[in-house]
C-alpha positions as CSV (number, residue, x, y, z in Angstrom):
1,M,219.5,-100.4,62.5
2,K,216.9,-100.1,59.7
3,S,217.6,-101.6,56.4
4,S,218.1,-99.5,53.1
5,V,215.0,-100.9,51.9
6,A,213.0,-100.0,55.0
7,M,214.6,-96.6,55.0
8,T,213.5,-96.1,51.0
9,Q,210.2,-97.1,51.8
10,E,209.8,-94.3,54.8
11,L,211.5,-91.8,52.5
12,E,208.9,-92.1,49.9
13,K,206.0,-92.0,52.4
14,T,207.4,-89.0,53.9
15,K,208.1,-87.3,50.5
16,K,204.1,-88.6,49.6
17,L,202.6,-87.1,52.9
18,A,205.0,-83.8,52.5
19,E,203.3,-83.3,49.1
20,K,199.7,-82.6,50.8
21,N,198.5,-79.2,51.4
22,T,198.3,-78.6,55.3
23,R,195.2,-76.4,55.1
24,A,193.5,-78.7,53.1
25,T,194.5,-81.9,55.5
26,A,193.3,-79.6,58.3
27,F,189.8,-78.8,56.4
28,L,189.1,-82.2,55.4
29,T,190.1,-83.7,58.7
30,F,188.1,-81.5,60.7
31,F,184.8,-81.8,59.0
32,M,185.6,-85.5,57.4
33,P,188.2,-87.1,59.6
34,L,188.0,-90.3,57.7
35,L,188.3,-88.5,54.3
36,G,191.3,-86.4,55.7
37,Y,193.1,-89.7,56.7
38,I,192.5,-91.1,53.5
39,Y,193.7,-88.1,51.8
40,T,197.2,-88.3,53.6
41,G,197.3,-91.9,53.2
42,R,197.7,-92.8,56.9
43,Y,195.3,-95.4,57.3
44,K,197.0,-96.8,60.5
45,A,196.2,-93.4,62.3
46,M,192.9,-93.3,60.9
47,L,191.9,-96.7,62.6
48,M,193.4,-95.9,65.5
49,S,191.9,-92.2,66.0
50,L,188.4,-94.0,65.0
51,G,188.7,-96.5,67.7
52,M,189.5,-94.2,70.1
53,F,186.5,-92.3,69.2
54,V,184.3,-94.9,69.3
55,G,185.7,-96.4,72.5
56,V,185.4,-93.0,74.5
57,T,181.7,-92.0,73.1
58,G,180.7,-96.0,74.3
59,I,182.2,-95.4,77.8
60,C,180.7,-92.2,78.2
61,V,177.3,-93.1,76.4
62,A,177.4,-96.6,78.8
63,G,177.0,-94.4,81.9
64,D,173.5,-93.8,83.1
65,L,172.9,-90.6,81.1
66,E,169.4,-89.1,80.2
67,L,168.8,-89.1,76.2
68,D,169.2,-85.6,75.7
69,E,172.2,-85.5,77.8
70,T,173.7,-88.4,75.4
71,E,173.0,-86.5,72.3
72,D,175.1,-83.4,73.5
73,L,177.6,-85.7,74.7
74,T,178.1,-87.3,71.7
75,L,178.0,-83.9,69.6
76,A,180.6,-82.6,71.9
77,L,182.7,-85.7,71.4
78,Q,182.5,-85.2,67.6
79,V,183.4,-81.8,67.9
80,L,186.6,-82.6,69.7
81,Y,187.3,-85.6,67.7
82,G,187.2,-83.3,64.6
83,V,189.7,-80.7,66.2
84,G,192.0,-83.3,67.6
85,T,192.4,-85.3,64.4
86,A,192.4,-82.2,62.2
87,V,195.6,-80.9,64.5
88,E,197.1,-84.4,64.5
89,N,196.8,-84.9,60.7
90,S,197.9,-81.7,59.5
91,R,200.9,-81.7,61.8
92,A,202.0,-84.8,60.6
93,V,201.8,-83.4,57.1
94,S,204.0,-80.3,58.3
95,Q,206.7,-82.4,60.0
96,A,207.1,-84.8,57.1
97,K,207.5,-81.3,55.0
98,R,210.1,-80.2,57.6
99,R,212.1,-83.7,57.5
100,L,212.1,-83.6,53.9
101,Q,213.8,-80.2,54.1
102,E,216.5,-81.4,56.8
103,Q,217.2,-84.1,54.2
104,K,217.8,-81.7,51.6
105,F,220.4,-80.0,53.5
106,K,221.7,-82.8,55.4
107,T,224.7,-84.3,53.4
108,I,224.1,-88.0,53.3
109,N,227.6,-89.7,53.7
110,P,227.4,-93.4,52.7
111,T,229.7,-95.9,54.2
112,A,232.5,-97.5,52.3
113,E,230.7,-100.6,52.0
114,Q,227.3,-99.0,50.3
115,Q,229.7,-97.2,48.2
116,K,231.4,-100.2,47.0
117,I,228.0,-101.9,46.1
118,Q,227.2,-98.5,44.1
119,L,230.2,-98.8,42.1
120,L,229.6,-102.6,41.7
121,R,226.2,-102.0,40.2
122,L,227.6,-99.3,38.0
123,A,230.3,-101.6,36.4
124,K,227.5,-104.4,36.0
125,T,225.3,-101.8,34.2
126,Q,228.1,-100.3,32.1
127,G,230.3,-103.5,31.6
128,E,233.4,-101.6,32.2
129,V,234.0,-98.1,34.0
130,T,236.5,-95.7,34.1
131,L,237.8,-93.7,37.4
132,A,236.1,-90.8,36.1
133,D,232.9,-92.7,35.8
134,C,233.0,-93.8,39.3
135,V,234.1,-90.6,40.7
136,L,231.0,-89.0,39.1
137,E,228.7,-91.9,40.7
138,I,229.7,-91.8,44.2
139,N,230.7,-88.0,44.2
140,S,233.9,-88.4,46.1
141,P,237.6,-87.3,45.4
142,A,239.6,-89.6,43.1
143,A,241.8,-90.8,45.7
144,E,239.1,-92.1,48.0
145,V,237.5,-93.9,44.7
146,R,240.9,-95.3,43.8
147,Q,241.0,-96.9,47.4
148,L,237.8,-98.2,47.1
149,L,238.4,-99.9,43.7
150,K,241.8,-101.2,45.2
151,E,239.5,-102.6,48.2
152,L,237.2,-104.2,45.5
153,Q,240.1,-106.0,43.4
154,Q,241.5,-107.5,46.7
155,E,238.4,-108.5,47.4
156,D,238.1,-110.2,44.2
157,L,234.8,-108.4,43.0
158,M,236.4,-106.3,40.4
159,I,239.5,-106.5,37.7
160,V,241.8,-103.7,36.3
161,G,242.8,-103.8,33.1
162,N,243.0,-101.5,29.6
163,R,240.3,-100.6,27.0
164,E,241.7,-102.4,23.8
165,T,240.3,-99.1,21.8
166,D,242.1,-96.3,23.5
167,G,244.2,-97.9,26.3
168,A,242.6,-96.1,29.1
169,V,242.3,-97.7,32.8
170,V,239.0,-99.5,33.2
171,Y,237.6,-101.5,35.9
172,R,235.3,-104.6,35.3
173,I,233.1,-106.6,37.5
174,I,234.3,-110.2,38.2
């Protein structure tokens, strides 16, 4: 299972890649493959494709070919490399856009433990929170939030009390 930090980093990479123009990516990568990969920030893919191109070219040229045939072969490999990298790089941008759209429509249901951490962070930053603050923070029904707050009290992470100014029930981090 991926950590939340790794998932956040992956989401940020996907967002950055999805911001790129698919046609510009294809055009840049076809005519200048390295520049196309730099544009998309996909350095690992750039190095892998470049390594494969150099390896295949080296193997083909190492064969016992005439000089004229070697130049033709190298040109053909460059064209294939340009087409292949343009398709691969622009496809990566398209997939990132699709994943981001799916992410927007998918409701993310955080676990109860993640919600508890979210509530603890809220209480830490605000000093004290009301039930309404917590409901708004984690976007869950009041009954579920009240249960989470009760569990946090049982785990000795929060305490409940009344605010002196108006008597409202507030929760504080211990």
